C-alpha positions in Angstrom: 0.0 0.0 0.0 1.1 3.5 -0.7 0.4 6.7 1.3 -0.4 9.9 -0.5 -1.0 13.4 0.8 -4.1 15.5 -0.1 -3.1 19.2 -0.3 -4.8 21.4 2.2 -5.9 23.8 -0.6 -8.0 21.0 -2.1 -9.7 19.9 1.1 -13.0 18.2 0.8 -16.1 20.3 1.6 -18.9 18.6 3.4 -21.8 21.1 2.9 -25.0 21.1 5.0 -27.4 24.0 4.9 -26.2 25.0 8.4 -22.6 24.0 8.5 -19.7 24.2 6.1 -17.0 21.8 7.4 -13.6 21.5 5.8 -11.3 18.5 6.3 -7.8 19.7 5.5 -4.6 17.6 5.5 -6.4 14.4 4.6 -4.2 11.4 3.6 -5.4 8.4 1.6 -4.0 4.9 1.7 -4.1 3.3 -1.7 -4.2 -0.4 -2.7 -1.9 -1.9 -5.3 -4.3 -0.7 -8.1 -4.2 2.9 -6.9 -7.7 2.8 -5.4 -8.4 4.7 -2.2 -9.0 2.2 0.6 -8.4 4.2 3.8 -8.5 7.8 5.0 -6.0 9.1 7.6 -6.7 12.2 9.7 -4.8 13.6 12.7 -6.3 12.9 16.1 -7.1 16.6 16.5 -8.9 16.7 13.1 -10.8 13.4 13.9 -11.9 14.8 17.3 -13.0 18.0 15.6 -14.9 16.1 13.0 -16.7 13.9 15.6 -17.6 17.0 17.6 -19.1 18.7 14.6 -20.8 15.5 13.4 -22.5 15.1 16.8 -23.5 18.8 16.8 -25.0 18.4 13.4 -26.9 15.3 14.5 -28.4 17.3 17.4 -29.3 20.2 15.1 -30.9 17.9 12.6 -32.9 16.2 15.4 -34.1 19.6 16.6 -35.0 20.6 13.0 -37.1 17.4 12.6 -38.9 18.0 15.9 -39.6 21.6 15.0 -40.8 20.6 11.5 -43.2 18.1 13.1 -44.5 20.7 15.5 -45.3 23.1 12.7 -47.0 20.3 10.8 -49.1 19.6 13.8 -50.1 23.3 14.2 -51.2 23.3 10.5 -53.3 20.2 11.1 -54.9 21.8 14.2 -55.7 24.9 12.2 -57.3 22.9 9.4 -59.3 20.9 11.9 -57.6 17.6 11.2 -56.2 17.3 14.7 -57.5 18.3 18.1 -55.2 20.7 19.9 -54.6 20.9 23.6 -53.6 23.7 26.0 -50.1 24.0 27.2 -51.3 23.4 30.7 -52.9 20.2 29.7 -49.8 19.2 27.8 -47.7 19.7 30.9 -50.1 17.5 32.9 -51.7 20.3 34.8 -55.2 19.1 33.9 -57.5 19.7 31.0 -58.7 23.1 32.3 -55.4 24.3 33.6 -54.0 27.7 32.7 -50.5 29.1 33.1 -52.1 32.5 33.8 -51.2 33.8 30.3 -53.7 35.5 28.0 -53.5 35.9 24.2 -50.7 38.3 23.4 -49.0 38.1 26.8 -45.8 36.6 25.4 -45.6 39.2 22.6 -45.8 42.0 25.2 -43.0 40.5 27.3 -45.2 39.2 30.1 
């Protein structure tokens, strides 16, 4: 097997809508036919990659939950789903109130 360097100026770009992550100083291990079979990164680059990957997983999970929440709101607005109050959702009972009135949050209360 042969080890080749991959120039920093030509680093791969992994593009997500939220994050642009570059992986510089990547080395490839080639087989006897010249095909890439392994990738080598420094420990520091690997740890950074794993950190960013986990952060991206967390953001994508949040995005999925938020998207589902907005879908549920549209279903409630169209009458396809029955909504519930925040108090009921928090287990405070069906008629529970948090003491907020319409518009309180927009006025900073």
